[in-house]
DSSP file (Angstrom, degrees, kcal/mol; ACC not computed):
  #  RESIDUE AA STRUCTURE BP1 BP2  ACC     N-H-->O    O-->H-N    N-H-->O    O-->H-N    TCO  KAPPA ALPHA  PHI   PSI    X-CA   Y-CA   Z-CA
    1    1 A M              0   0    0      0, 0.0     2,-0.3     0, 0.0    49,-0.0   0.000 360.0 360.0 360.0 158.5  -18.0   12.7  -77.4
    2    2 A Q    >   -     0   0    0      4,-0.1     3,-2.2     1,-0.0   115,-0.2  -0.791 360.0 -86.7-118.1 156.3  -19.2   13.1  -73.9
    3    3 A L  T 3  S+     0   0    0     -2,-0.3   115,-0.2     1,-0.3     3,-0.1  -0.476 117.1  29.7 -65.2 134.9  -18.0   11.8  -70.6
    4    4 A G  T 3  S+     0   0    0    113,-2.9    -1,-0.3     1,-0.4   114,-0.1   0.073  89.2 125.1 105.1 -22.3  -19.5    8.4  -70.0
    5    5 A D    <   -     0   0    0     -3,-2.2   112,-2.7   112,-0.1     2,-0.4  -0.100  58.1-123.2 -68.9 172.0  -19.7    7.6  -73.6
    6    6 A L  E     -aB  50 116A   0     43,-1.9    45,-1.6   110,-0.2     2,-0.5  -0.896  12.6-151.6-116.4 150.7  -18.1    4.3  -74.8
    7    7 A V  E     -aB  51 115A   0    108,-2.8   108,-2.6    -2,-0.4     2,-0.7  -0.980   4.1-154.8-111.8 128.3  -15.4    3.8  -77.5
    8    8 A I  E     -aB  52 114A   0     43,-2.9    45,-2.1    -2,-0.5     2,-0.4  -0.910  22.1-137.6-102.7 118.6  -15.3    0.5  -79.4
    9    9 A S  E     +aB  53 113A   0    104,-2.2   104,-0.6    -2,-0.7    45,-0.2  -0.687  26.9 179.5 -85.8 126.7  -11.7    0.2  -80.6
   10   10 A T  E    S-     0   0A   0     43,-1.9    21,-2.1    -2,-0.4     2,-0.3   0.620  76.2 -18.1 -92.7 -26.6  -11.3   -1.1  -84.2
   11   11 A A  E     -aC  54  30A   0     42,-0.7    44,-3.2    19,-0.3     2,-0.4  -0.966  65.4-124.7-171.4 167.4   -7.4   -0.8  -83.8
   12   12 A A  E     -aC  55  29A   0     17,-2.7    17,-0.6    -2,-0.3     2,-0.5  -0.983  16.6-127.6-128.7 133.9   -4.7    0.9  -81.6
   13   13 A V  E     -a   56   0A   0     42,-1.9    44,-2.4    -2,-0.4     2,-1.4  -0.703  34.0-128.5 -74.4 130.3   -1.9    3.1  -82.4
   14   14 A R  E     +a   57   0A   0     -2,-0.5    44,-0.1    11,-0.2    -1,-0.1  -0.578  56.3 140.0 -88.2  71.1    1.1    1.3  -80.7
   15   15 A L  E     +a   58   0A   0     42,-1.6    44,-0.6    -2,-1.4     2,-0.2   0.063  51.3  92.7 -97.5  26.1    2.7    4.1  -78.5
   16   16 A D  S    S-     0   0    0     42,-0.3     4,-0.2    43,-0.1    41,-0.1  -0.592  73.8-135.1-104.5 172.9    3.3    1.7  -75.6
   17   17 A G  S  > S+     0   0    0     -2,-0.2     4,-0.9     2,-0.1    -1,-0.1   0.729  93.5  68.0 -92.1 -36.3    6.2   -0.4  -74.8
   18   18 A A  H >> S+     0   0    0      1,-0.2     3,-1.2     2,-0.2     4,-0.5   0.922 101.7  45.3 -59.7 -49.0    4.5   -3.6  -73.9
   19   19 A S  H >> S+     0   0    0      1,-0.3     4,-1.6     2,-0.2     3,-1.1   0.857 109.1  57.4 -64.2 -34.7    3.3   -4.4  -77.5
   20   20 A K  H 34 S+     0   0    0      1,-0.3    -1,-0.3    -4,-0.2    -2,-0.2   0.720  97.9  60.4 -70.8 -15.5    6.7   -3.5  -78.9
   21   21 A D  H << S+     0   0    0     -3,-1.2    -1,-0.3    -4,-0.9    -2,-0.2   0.622 107.9  48.4 -82.9 -15.0    8.3   -6.1  -76.6
   22   22 A L  H << S-     0   0    0     -3,-1.1     2,-0.3    -4,-0.5    -2,-0.2   0.820 125.7 -13.5 -84.8 -38.8    6.1   -8.7  -78.5
   23   23 A V  S  < S-     0   0    0     -4,-1.6    -1,-0.3     4,-0.1    79,-0.0  -0.982  86.8 -61.2-170.1 164.2    6.7   -7.8  -82.0
   24   24 A I    >   -     0   0    0     -2,-0.3     3,-1.9     1,-0.1    -3,-0.1  -0.171  51.7-114.2 -65.2 155.4    8.1   -5.2  -84.4
   25   25 A P  T 3  S+     0   0    0      0, 0.0   -11,-0.2     0, 0.0    -1,-0.1   0.759 111.8  66.6 -60.7 -24.7    6.4   -1.6  -84.2
   26   26 A E  T 3  S+     0   0    0      2,-0.1    -2,-0.1     0, 0.0   -12,-0.0   0.715  75.6 102.6 -72.8 -18.1    5.1   -2.1  -87.8
   27   27 A Y  S <  S-     0   0    0     -3,-1.9     2,-0.2     1,-0.1   -13,-0.1  -0.503  77.6-121.4 -66.6 139.4    2.8   -4.9  -86.8
   28   28 A P        -     0   0    0      0, 0.0     2,-0.9     0, 0.0   -15,-0.1  -0.577   6.6-142.8 -86.2 145.9   -0.7   -3.7  -86.5
   29   29 A A  E     +C   12   0A   0    -17,-0.6   -17,-2.7    -2,-0.2     2,-0.4  -0.839  39.6 165.0-100.4  91.0   -2.8   -3.8  -83.4
   30   30 A V  E     -C   11   0A   0     -2,-0.9   -19,-0.3   -19,-0.2    75,-0.1  -0.901  33.1-125.0-113.5 134.8   -6.3   -4.6  -84.9
   31   31 A A        -     0   0    0    -21,-2.1    81,-0.2    -2,-0.4     2,-0.2  -0.470  37.0 -97.1 -72.2 152.5   -9.5   -5.9  -83.2
   32   32 A N     >  -     0   0    0     79,-2.8     4,-2.0     1,-0.1     5,-0.2  -0.449  29.2-132.4 -58.5 132.1  -11.1   -8.9  -84.4
   33   33 A Y  H  > S+     0   0    0      1,-0.2     4,-2.6     2,-0.2     5,-0.2   0.884 105.3  52.1 -62.1 -38.6  -14.1   -7.9  -86.7
   34   34 A E  H  > S+     0   0    0      2,-0.2     4,-2.8     1,-0.2     5,-0.2   0.930 109.7  48.5 -66.7 -46.2  -16.5  -10.3  -85.0
   35   35 A V  H  > S+     0   0    0      2,-0.2     4,-2.0     1,-0.2    -1,-0.2   0.929 112.9  49.4 -55.6 -45.9  -15.7   -8.8  -81.5
   36   36 A V  H  X S+     0   0    0     -4,-2.0     4,-2.5     1,-0.2     3,-0.5   0.964 112.6  46.1 -62.3 -51.2  -16.1   -5.3  -82.9
   37   37 A M  H  X S+     0   0    0     -4,-2.6     4,-2.8     1,-0.3    -1,-0.2   0.863 113.2  49.6 -57.4 -40.6  -19.5   -6.2  -84.5
   38   38 A A  H  X S+     0   0    0     -4,-2.8     4,-2.4     2,-0.2    -1,-0.3   0.827 110.7  51.0 -70.0 -33.8  -20.6   -7.9  -81.3
   39   39 A L  H  X S+     0   0    0     -4,-2.0     4,-2.9    -3,-0.5     5,-0.2   0.959 112.1  46.8 -71.2 -48.7  -19.6   -4.9  -79.2
   40   40 A I  H  X S+     0   0    0     -4,-2.5     4,-2.6     2,-0.2    -2,-0.2   0.952 111.9  49.0 -59.1 -53.9  -21.5   -2.6  -81.5
   41   41 A Q  H  X S+     0   0    0     -4,-2.8     4,-3.1     1,-0.2     5,-0.2   0.960 112.4  50.2 -51.9 -53.9  -24.6   -4.8  -81.5
   42   42 A A  H  X S+     0   0    0     -4,-2.4     4,-2.3     1,-0.2    -1,-0.2   0.880 108.6  50.9 -51.7 -44.6  -24.5   -5.0  -77.7
   43   43 A A  H  X>S+     0   0    0     -4,-2.9     5,-2.3     2,-0.2     4,-0.8   0.882 112.3  47.0 -63.4 -34.9  -24.2   -1.3  -77.3
   44   44 A E  H ><5S+     0   0    0     -4,-2.6     3,-0.6    -5,-0.2    -2,-0.2   0.935 112.1  50.0 -67.0 -42.6  -27.3   -0.8  -79.6
   45   45 A E  H 3<5S+     0   0    0     -4,-3.1    -2,-0.2     1,-0.3    -1,-0.2   0.831 115.4  43.4 -65.8 -33.6  -29.3   -3.4  -77.8
   46   46 A L  H 3<5S-     0   0    0     -4,-2.3    -1,-0.3    -5,-0.2    -2,-0.2   0.603 109.5-123.9 -86.0  -9.1  -28.5   -1.8  -74.4
   47   47 A G  T <<5 +     0   0    0     -4,-0.8     2,-0.4    -3,-0.6    -3,-0.2   0.792  54.6 156.3  77.0  26.4  -29.1    1.8  -75.8
   48   48 A V      < -     0   0    0     -5,-2.3     2,-0.3    -6,-0.2    -1,-0.2  -0.722  47.8-115.7 -96.9 134.2  -25.6    3.0  -74.8
   49   49 A R        +     0   0    0     -2,-0.4   -43,-1.9   -45,-0.0     2,-0.3  -0.482  49.9 162.2 -63.1 127.2  -24.0    5.9  -76.5
   50   50 A Y  E     -a    6   0A   0     -2,-0.3     2,-0.3   -45,-0.2   -43,-0.2  -0.954  31.3-152.5-148.0 168.0  -20.7    4.8  -78.4
   51   51 A H  E     -a    7   0A   0    -45,-1.6   -43,-2.9    -2,-0.3     2,-0.4  -0.928  13.7-147.9-136.7 149.8  -18.3    5.6  -80.9
   52   52 A V  E     +a    8   0A   0     -2,-0.3     2,-0.3   -45,-0.2   -43,-0.2  -0.991  46.5  79.6-130.8 133.8  -16.2    3.2  -83.1
   53   53 A G  E    S-a    9   0A   0    -45,-2.1   -43,-1.9    -2,-0.4   -42,-0.7  -0.996  74.1 -23.8 164.4-156.2  -12.8    3.8  -84.4
   54   54 A I  E     -a   11   0A   0     35,-0.4    37,-3.5    -2,-0.3    38,-0.9  -0.547  45.6-164.6 -94.8 148.6   -9.0    3.9  -83.6
   55   55 A T  E     -ad  12  92A   0    -44,-3.2   -42,-1.9    -2,-0.3     2,-0.4  -0.642  13.3-136.6-112.4 163.2   -7.7    4.2  -80.0
   56   56 A V  E     -ad  13  93A   0     36,-2.2    38,-2.2   -44,-0.3     2,-0.4  -0.996  13.0-152.2-125.9 135.3   -4.0    5.1  -79.1
   57   57 A S  E     +ad  14  94A   0    -44,-2.4   -42,-1.6    -2,-0.4    38,-0.3  -0.880  17.7 175.2-105.8 131.7   -2.3    3.2  -76.3
   58   58 A T  E     -a   15   0A   0     36,-2.0   -42,-0.3    -2,-0.4    40,-0.1  -0.823  38.0-122.3-127.2 170.7    0.5    4.9  -74.3
   59   59 A D  S    S+     0   0    0    -44,-0.6     2,-0.3    -2,-0.3   -43,-0.1   0.668  91.9  43.2 -87.0 -17.5    2.5    3.8  -71.3
   60   60 A T        -     0   0    0     34,-0.1    -1,-0.1     1,-0.1    -2,-0.0  -0.930  65.6-140.0-132.2 150.3    1.5    6.7  -69.1
   61   61 A F  S    S+     0   0    0     -2,-0.3    -1,-0.1     3,-0.1     6,-0.0   0.677  99.0  31.5 -81.8 -14.0   -1.6    8.7  -68.3
   62   62 A Y  S > >S+     0   0    0      4,-0.1     5,-3.3     2,-0.0     3,-1.0   0.764 128.4  18.3-102.1 -86.4    0.2   12.0  -68.2
   63   63 A T  G > 5S+     0   0    0      1,-0.3     3,-1.7     3,-0.2    -2,-0.1   0.869 121.8  58.4 -63.0 -36.4    3.2   12.6  -70.5
   64   64 A G  G 3 5S+     0   0    0      1,-0.3    -1,-0.3     2,-0.1    -3,-0.1   0.760 112.1  43.0 -64.5 -22.9    2.3    9.7  -72.8
   65   65 A Q  G < 5S-     0   0    0     -3,-1.0    -1,-0.3     2,-0.2    -2,-0.2   0.226 124.6-100.4-104.5   9.9   -1.0   11.4  -73.4
   66   66 A G  T < 5S+     0   0    0     -3,-1.7    -3,-0.2     1,-0.3    -2,-0.1   0.694  82.2 127.9  79.3  17.2    0.4   14.9  -73.8
   67   67 A R      < -     0   0    0     -5,-3.3    -1,-0.3    -6,-0.0    -2,-0.2  -0.903  65.1-107.8-106.6 140.3   -0.5   16.0  -70.3
   68   68 A P        -     0   0    0      0, 0.0     6,-0.2     0, 0.0     5,-0.1  -0.350  32.3-150.6 -60.0 139.8    2.0   17.6  -68.0
   69   69 A A    >   -     0   0    0      4,-2.9     3,-1.9     1,-0.3     4,-0.1   0.101  51.9 -26.5 -87.5-153.9    3.2   15.4  -65.2
   70   70 A L  G >  S+     0   0    0      1,-0.3     3,-1.1     2,-0.2    -1,-0.3  -0.371 133.6   9.4 -64.9 139.1    4.5   16.6  -61.7
   71   71 A G  G 3  S-     0   0    0      1,-0.2    -1,-0.3    -3,-0.1    -2,-0.1   0.642 130.0 -68.1  65.5  20.4    5.9   20.0  -61.7
   72   72 A G  G <  S+     0   0    0     -3,-1.9     2,-0.3     1,-0.2    -1,-0.2   0.587  80.4 165.1  86.7   5.6    4.7   20.7  -65.2
   73   73 A Y    <   +     0   0    0     -3,-1.1    -4,-2.9    -5,-0.1    -1,-0.2  -0.431   4.4 151.1 -67.4 123.8    7.1   18.2  -66.9
   74   74 A L        -     0   0    0     -2,-0.3     5,-0.1    -6,-0.2   -10,-0.0  -0.836  41.0-128.3-154.1 108.9    6.1   17.5  -70.5
   75   75 A P    >>  -     0   0    0      0, 0.0     3,-2.9     0, 0.0     4,-0.6  -0.250  22.0-119.3 -64.5 149.5    8.8   16.5  -73.0
   76   76 A S  G >4 S+     0   0    0      1,-0.3     3,-0.8     2,-0.2     4,-0.3   0.805 112.9  61.2 -55.9 -26.4    8.8   18.6  -76.3
   77   77 A F  G 34 S+     0   0    0      1,-0.3    -1,-0.3     2,-0.1     3,-0.2   0.707 107.1  45.4 -77.2 -12.3    8.2   15.4  -78.3
   78   78 A K  G X4 S+     0   0    0     -3,-2.9     3,-1.2     1,-0.1     4,-0.4   0.396  85.1  94.8-105.1   1.3    4.8   14.9  -76.5
   79   79 A E  T << S+     0   0    0     -3,-0.8     4,-0.2    -4,-0.6    -1,-0.1   0.820  96.1  30.1 -66.4 -28.2    3.5   18.5  -76.7
   80   80 A R  T 3> S+     0   0    0     -4,-0.3     4,-2.4    -3,-0.2    -1,-0.3   0.152  83.9 110.7-118.5  23.4    1.5   17.9  -79.8
   81   81 A I  H <> S+     0   0    0     -3,-1.2     4,-2.5     2,-0.2     5,-0.3   0.921  80.8  47.9 -68.3 -43.5    0.6   14.3  -79.5
   82   82 A L  H  > S+     0   0    0     -4,-0.4     4,-2.6     1,-0.2    -1,-0.2   0.962 113.8  45.9 -55.3 -51.3   -3.1   15.0  -78.9
   83   83 A E  H  > S+     0   0    0      2,-0.2     4,-1.7    -4,-0.2    -2,-0.2   0.827 114.2  49.9 -64.4 -36.2   -3.4   17.4  -81.8
   84   84 A D  H  X S+     0   0    0     -4,-2.4     4,-1.5     2,-0.2    -1,-0.2   0.934 114.1  44.9 -66.2 -47.2   -1.4   14.9  -84.2
   85   85 A M  H  <>S+     0   0    0     -4,-2.5     5,-2.2     1,-0.2     4,-0.4   0.900 110.3  53.0 -68.3 -43.5   -3.6   12.1  -83.1
   86   86 A Q  H ><5S+     0   0    0     -4,-2.6     3,-1.4    -5,-0.3    -1,-0.2   0.906 109.3  50.9 -56.8 -42.7   -6.9   14.2  -83.4
   87   87 A K  H 3<5S+     0   0    0     -4,-1.7    -1,-0.2     1,-0.3    -2,-0.2   0.822 106.8  53.9 -71.1 -26.2   -5.8   15.1  -87.0
   88   88 A A  T 3<5S-     0   0    0     -4,-1.5    -1,-0.3    -5,-0.1    -2,-0.2   0.505 121.7-109.1 -83.7   0.7   -5.2   11.4  -87.8
   89   89 A G  T < 5 +     0   0    0     -3,-1.4   -35,-0.4    -4,-0.4    -3,-0.2   0.592  60.7 159.7  90.0   6.8   -8.9   10.6  -86.6
   90   90 A V      < -     0   0    0     -5,-2.2    -1,-0.2     1,-0.1   -35,-0.2  -0.392  26.6-159.5 -66.6 142.2   -8.0    8.8  -83.3
   91   91 A L        +     0   0    0    -37,-3.5     2,-0.3     1,-0.3   -36,-0.2   0.815  58.8   0.1 -92.3 -33.9  -10.9    8.8  -80.9
   92   92 A N  E     -d   55   0A   0    -38,-0.9   -36,-2.2    -7,-0.1     2,-0.4  -0.988  53.6-125.3-160.2 160.2   -9.3    8.2  -77.7
   93   93 A F  E     +d   56   0A   0     -2,-0.3     2,-0.3   -38,-0.2   -36,-0.2  -0.884  38.4 145.4-110.9 143.4   -6.1    7.6  -75.5
   94   94 A E  E     -d   57   0A   0    -38,-2.2   -36,-2.0    -2,-0.4   -34,-0.1  -0.901  44.2-122.8-159.4-173.5   -5.8    4.6  -73.1
   95   95 A M  S    S+     0   0    0    -38,-0.3   -38,-0.1    -2,-0.3   -34,-0.0   0.249  90.0  35.5-128.6  13.8   -3.0    2.4  -71.8
   96   96 A E  S >> S+     0   0    0      3,-0.1     4,-2.0   -80,-0.0     3,-0.9   0.592  83.5  87.9-135.0 -33.8   -3.7   -1.4  -72.6
   97   97 A V  H 3> S+     0   0    0      1,-0.3     4,-2.7     2,-0.2     5,-0.3   0.830  85.8  52.9 -59.5 -41.5   -5.5   -1.9  -75.9
   98   98 A S  H 3> S+     0   0    0      1,-0.2     4,-2.4     2,-0.2     5,-0.3   0.893 110.5  47.3 -58.0 -39.4   -2.6   -2.2  -78.2
   99   99 A A  H <> S+     0   0    0     -3,-0.9     4,-2.3     2,-0.2     5,-0.3   0.921 114.8  48.7 -72.1 -37.5   -0.9   -4.9  -76.2
  100  100 A L  H  X S+     0   0    0     -4,-2.0     4,-2.1     2,-0.2    -2,-0.2   0.924 115.2  42.0 -60.5 -45.7   -4.2   -6.8  -75.9
  101  101 A L  H  X S+     0   0    0     -4,-2.7     4,-2.5     2,-0.2     5,-0.3   0.982 117.0  46.8 -73.8 -54.2   -5.0   -6.6  -79.6
  102  102 A A  H  X S+     0   0    0     -4,-2.4     4,-2.5    -5,-0.3    -2,-0.2   0.914 114.9  48.4 -60.5 -44.2   -1.4   -7.4  -80.8
  103  103 A S  H  X S+     0   0    0     -4,-2.3     4,-2.2    -5,-0.3    -1,-0.2   0.913 109.4  52.0 -58.2 -46.0   -1.1  -10.3  -78.4
  104  104 A A  H  <>S+     0   0    0     -4,-2.1     5,-2.8    -5,-0.3     4,-0.4   0.965 112.4  45.7 -48.4 -58.2   -4.5  -11.7  -79.4
  105  105 A A  H ><5S+     0   0    0     -4,-2.5     3,-1.1     1,-0.3    -2,-0.2   0.903 111.8  51.3 -59.4 -45.1   -3.5  -11.7  -83.0
  106  106 A I  H 3<5S+     0   0    0     -4,-2.5    -1,-0.3    -5,-0.3    -2,-0.2   0.873 116.6  39.3 -61.7 -36.2   -0.1  -13.2  -82.4
  107  107 A F  T 3<5S-     0   0    0     -4,-2.2    -1,-0.2    -3,-0.2    -2,-0.2   0.262 116.1-109.3 -97.6  13.1   -1.5  -16.1  -80.4
  108  108 A G  T < 5S+     0   0    0     -3,-1.1     2,-0.3    -4,-0.4    -3,-0.2   0.816  73.0 128.7  65.1  38.6   -4.5  -16.6  -82.6
  109  109 A K      < -     0   0    0     -5,-2.8     2,-0.3    -6,-0.2    -1,-0.2  -0.727  57.3-111.8-113.1 167.7   -7.2  -15.4  -80.3
  110  110 A R        +     0   0    0     -2,-0.3     2,-0.3   -78,-0.1   -79,-0.1  -0.755  41.9 161.3 -91.2 141.6  -10.1  -12.9  -80.8
  111  111 A A        +     0   0    0     -2,-0.3   -79,-2.8   -81,-0.1     2,-0.2  -0.955  12.7 165.1-165.1 150.7  -10.1   -9.6  -79.0
  112  112 A G        -     0   0    0     -2,-0.3     2,-0.4   -81,-0.2  -102,-0.1  -0.795  23.5-128.7-145.3-175.7  -11.6   -6.2  -79.0
  113  113 A A  E     -B    9   0A   0   -104,-0.6  -104,-2.2    -2,-0.2     2,-0.4  -1.000  11.2-168.5-147.8 144.8  -11.9   -3.3  -76.6
  114  114 A V  E     -B    8   0A   0     -2,-0.4     2,-0.3  -106,-0.2  -106,-0.2  -0.974  19.3-170.3-131.7 119.1  -14.6   -1.1  -75.2
  115  115 A C  E     -B    7   0A   0   -108,-2.6  -108,-2.8    -2,-0.4     2,-0.5  -0.793  18.7-131.0-116.8 150.4  -13.3    1.9  -73.4
  116  116 A V  E     -B    6   0A   0     -2,-0.3     2,-0.8  -110,-0.2  -110,-0.2  -0.870  24.4-124.9-103.5 131.3  -15.3    4.5  -71.2
  117  117 A V        +     0   0    0   -112,-2.7  -113,-2.9    -2,-0.5  -112,-0.1  -0.708  43.1 159.8 -78.8 114.8  -14.6    8.2  -71.9
  118  118 A I        +     0   0    0     -2,-0.8     9,-2.4     1,-0.2     2,-0.4   0.328  60.0  44.9-115.9  -4.4  -13.5    9.6  -68.5
  119  119 A A  E     -E  126   0B   0      7,-0.2     2,-0.7  -117,-0.1     7,-0.2  -0.983  60.1-154.5-146.5 140.1  -11.7   12.7  -69.7
  120  120 A N  E  >> -E  125   0B   0      5,-2.6     5,-1.4    -2,-0.4     4,-1.3  -0.944  12.8-167.3-107.8 106.4  -12.4   15.4  -72.3
  121  121 A R  T  45S+     0   0    0     -2,-0.7    -1,-0.1     1,-0.2   -39,-0.0   0.662  81.2  54.3 -71.8 -17.3   -9.2   16.6  -73.3
  122  122 A V  T  45S+     0   0    0      1,-0.1    -1,-0.2    -3,-0.1    -2,-0.0   0.921 121.5  29.8 -83.3 -48.2  -10.4   19.6  -75.1
  123  123 A T  T  45S-     0   0    0      2,-0.1    -2,-0.2     0, 0.0    -1,-0.1   0.437 102.5-124.9 -90.8  -3.7  -12.4   20.9  -72.2
  124  124 A D  T  <5 +     0   0    0     -4,-1.3     2,-0.4     1,-0.2    -3,-0.2   0.805  56.9 150.5  60.6  34.5  -10.3   19.5  -69.4
  125  125 A E  E   < -E  120   0B   0     -5,-1.4    -5,-2.6     2,-0.0     2,-0.4  -0.755  22.8-174.7 -95.5 147.2  -13.2   17.7  -67.8
  126  126 A F  E     +E  119   0B   0     -2,-0.4     2,-0.3    -7,-0.2    -7,-0.2  -0.988  14.1 148.8-133.7 139.6  -12.6   14.4  -65.9
  127  127 A A        +     0   0    0     -9,-2.4     2,-0.3    -2,-0.4  -123,-0.2  -0.856  13.2 175.8-170.1 141.1  -15.2   12.1  -64.4
  128  128 A I        +     0   0    0     -2,-0.3     2,-0.3  -125,-0.1   -10,-0.1  -0.916   9.8 176.6-151.1 128.2  -15.5    8.4  -63.7
  129  129 A T     >  -     0   0    0     -2,-0.3     4,-1.9     1,-0.1     5,-0.2  -0.815  43.9-114.3-124.9 164.8  -18.4    6.7  -61.9
  130  130 A D  H  > S+     0   0    0     -2,-0.3     4,-2.2     1,-0.2     5,-0.1   0.793 118.7  56.9 -69.4 -24.9  -19.3    3.2  -61.1
  131  131 A A  H  > S+     0   0    0      2,-0.2     4,-2.1     1,-0.2    -1,-0.2   0.879 105.1  51.8 -70.4 -36.0  -22.3    3.5  -63.5
  132  132 A M  H  > S+     0   0    0      2,-0.2     4,-1.7     1,-0.2    -2,-0.2   0.963 114.7  42.9 -61.1 -53.4  -19.9    4.5  -66.4
  133  133 A E  H  X S+     0   0    0     -4,-1.9     4,-1.6     1,-0.2    -2,-0.2   0.861 110.1  55.2 -56.7 -43.2  -17.8    1.4  -65.7
  134  134 A K  H  X S+     0   0    0     -4,-2.2     4,-2.8     2,-0.2    -1,-0.2   0.899 104.1  55.9 -64.9 -40.2  -20.8   -0.8  -65.3
  135  135 A R  H  X S+     0   0    0     -4,-2.1     4,-2.3     1,-0.2    -2,-0.2   0.941 108.8  46.5 -50.4 -51.2  -22.1    0.2  -68.8
  136  136 A A  H  X S+     0   0    0     -4,-1.7     4,-1.9     1,-0.2    -1,-0.2   0.842 111.8  50.9 -65.1 -32.3  -19.0   -0.9  -70.4
  137  137 A G  H  X S+     0   0    0     -4,-1.6     4,-2.7     2,-0.2    -1,-0.2   0.884 110.8  49.7 -74.3 -40.7  -19.0   -4.2  -68.5
  138  138 A Q  H  X S+     0   0    0     -4,-2.8     4,-2.3     2,-0.2    -2,-0.2   0.878 109.9  49.8 -59.5 -43.0  -22.6   -4.8  -69.6
  139  139 A V  H  X S+     0   0    0     -4,-2.3     4,-2.2     2,-0.2    -2,-0.2   0.920 113.3  47.9 -61.2 -48.6  -21.7   -4.1  -73.2
  140  140 A A  H  X S+     0   0    0     -4,-1.9     4,-2.0     1,-0.2    -2,-0.2   0.925 111.2  49.0 -62.4 -48.8  -18.7   -6.5  -72.9
  141  141 A S  H  X S+     0   0    0     -4,-2.7     4,-1.3     1,-0.2    -1,-0.2   0.901 111.6  47.2 -68.9 -39.5  -20.7   -9.3  -71.3
  142  142 A L  H  X S+     0   0    0     -4,-2.3     4,-2.6    -5,-0.2    -1,-0.2   0.896 108.2  57.8 -67.9 -34.0  -23.5   -9.2  -73.8
  143  143 A A  H  X S+     0   0    0     -4,-2.2     4,-3.1     1,-0.2     5,-0.2   0.913 104.0  52.7 -52.1 -46.9  -20.9   -9.1  -76.7
  144  144 A V  H  X S+     0   0    0     -4,-2.0     4,-2.0     1,-0.2    -1,-0.2   0.872 110.4  47.0 -64.2 -36.0  -19.5  -12.4  -75.3
  145  145 A T  H  X S+     0   0    0     -4,-1.3     4,-2.0     2,-0.2    -1,-0.2   0.900 113.2  49.7 -70.8 -41.1  -23.1  -13.9  -75.4
  146  146 A I  H  X S+     0   0    0     -4,-2.6     4,-2.5     1,-0.2     5,-0.2   0.944 109.6  49.2 -58.9 -47.8  -23.6  -12.6  -78.9
  147  147 A I  H  X S+     0   0    0     -4,-3.1     4,-2.4     1,-0.2    -1,-0.2   0.920 107.5  55.9 -63.6 -40.8  -20.3  -14.0  -80.1
  148  148 A A  H  X S+     0   0    0     -4,-2.0     4,-1.7    -5,-0.2    -1,-0.2   0.908 109.1  47.5 -56.0 -42.3  -21.1  -17.4  -78.6
  149  149 A K  H  X S+     0   0    0     -4,-2.0     4,-2.0     1,-0.2    -1,-0.2   0.879 110.6  50.2 -63.6 -37.8  -24.4  -17.5  -80.6
  150  150 A W  H  X S+     0   0    0     -4,-2.5     4,-2.0    -5,-0.2    -2,-0.2   0.849 106.8  56.1 -75.3 -25.7  -22.6  -16.5  -83.7
  151  151 A D  H  X S+     0   0    0     -4,-2.4     4,-2.2    -5,-0.2    -2,-0.2   0.913 104.3  52.9 -60.7 -44.1  -20.1  -19.3  -83.1
  152  152 A K  H  X S+     0   0    0     -4,-1.7     4,-2.7     2,-0.2    -2,-0.2   0.904 109.6  49.4 -58.2 -45.1  -23.0  -21.8  -83.0
  153  153 A E  H  X S+     0   0    0     -4,-2.0     4,-1.7     2,-0.2    -1,-0.2   0.891 110.3  49.8 -65.8 -41.2  -24.2  -20.5  -86.4
  154  154 A K  H  X>S+     0   0    0     -4,-2.0     5,-3.0     2,-0.2     4,-0.5   0.882 114.0  46.8 -61.8 -43.3  -20.7  -20.8  -87.9
  155  155 A E  H ><5S+     0   0    0     -4,-2.2     3,-0.7     3,-0.2    -2,-0.2   0.882 110.4  50.7 -70.2 -46.5  -20.4  -24.3  -86.6
  156  156 A K  H 3<5S+     0   0    0     -4,-2.7    -1,-0.2     1,-0.2    -2,-0.2   0.843 115.0  42.4 -60.0 -37.9  -23.8  -25.2  -87.8
  157  157 A A  H 3<5S-     0   0    0     -4,-1.7    -1,-0.2    -5,-0.2    -2,-0.2   0.458 110.8-120.4 -87.7  -4.0  -23.0  -23.9  -91.3
  158  158 A G  T <<5 +     0   0    0     -3,-0.7     2,-0.4    -4,-0.5    -3,-0.2   0.873  66.7 141.1  68.4  38.1  -19.4  -25.5  -91.3
  159  159 A K      < -     0   0    0     -5,-3.0    -1,-0.2    -6,-0.1    -2,-0.1  -0.879  48.5-159.2-115.1 146.0  -18.0  -22.0  -91.8
  160  160 A Q  S    S+     0   0    0     -2,-0.4     2,-0.3    -3,-0.1    -1,-0.1   0.854  78.5  51.0 -86.3 -38.7  -14.8  -20.6  -90.1
  161  161 A F  S    S-     0   0    0     -7,-0.1     2,-0.4  -127,-0.0    -1,-0.1  -0.790  77.7-127.4-110.8 146.0  -15.7  -16.8  -90.7
  162  162 A L        +     0   0    0     -2,-0.3     3,-0.1    -3,-0.0   -11,-0.0  -0.697  31.4 167.1 -87.2 138.0  -18.7  -14.9  -89.9
  163  163 A Y    >>  -     0   0    0     -2,-0.4     3,-1.4     1,-0.1     4,-0.6  -0.969  45.9-103.1-142.4 159.2  -20.4  -12.9  -92.6
  164  164 A P  G >4 S+     0   0    0      0, 0.0     3,-1.6     0, 0.0     4,-0.3   0.860 115.1  57.1 -52.7 -48.1  -23.9  -11.2  -92.7
  165  165 A K  G >4 S+     0   0    0      1,-0.2     3,-1.3     2,-0.2    -3,-0.0   0.784  96.8  66.2 -58.2 -25.2  -25.7  -13.7  -94.9
  166  166 A L  G <4 S+     0   0    0     -3,-1.4    -1,-0.2     1,-0.2    -4,-0.0   0.824  98.7  54.3 -59.4 -31.7  -24.8  -16.4  -92.4
  167  167 A L  G <<        0   0    0     -3,-1.6    -1,-0.2    -4,-0.6    -2,-0.2   0.405 360.0 360.0 -87.5   4.2  -27.0  -14.7  -89.9
  168  168 A E    <         0   0    0     -3,-1.3    -1,-0.2    -4,-0.3    -2,-0.1   0.449 360.0 360.0 -71.6 360.0  -30.2  -14.6  -92.0
């Protein structure tokens, strides 16, 4: 992945406290499949580089993600979190997605997430620009439009769930 790429989250590892305040830790934080598909379609239509996969949510930008905090403080149980998550195939770290996905599922709403890669943990590069954030916003906005169109197709067909043949 490169700085500025987008990550479309299919699920989130719940290493945060907020989602655990809602439901037991074993409850999965999974994105709605329609939202994921719409985000992918939007990224394709806009020609934006993206990756699709699992995200990890932590409470902090530093120690929660295996980075030393002030004075080099890093608890021993966080020293290998990056390596462990990489081995598990996780694409990125962030701080909100698991609470968003778990909340949406609990309350019967659809949710997904698109994140901007602002840090390369392997090379220690960091960058964030308005253009990077704007691309993510454009993808999200177009995805909402796509979902609205799909919802009309479902309603017209009298179906609750979207499936590929419905869009032919």
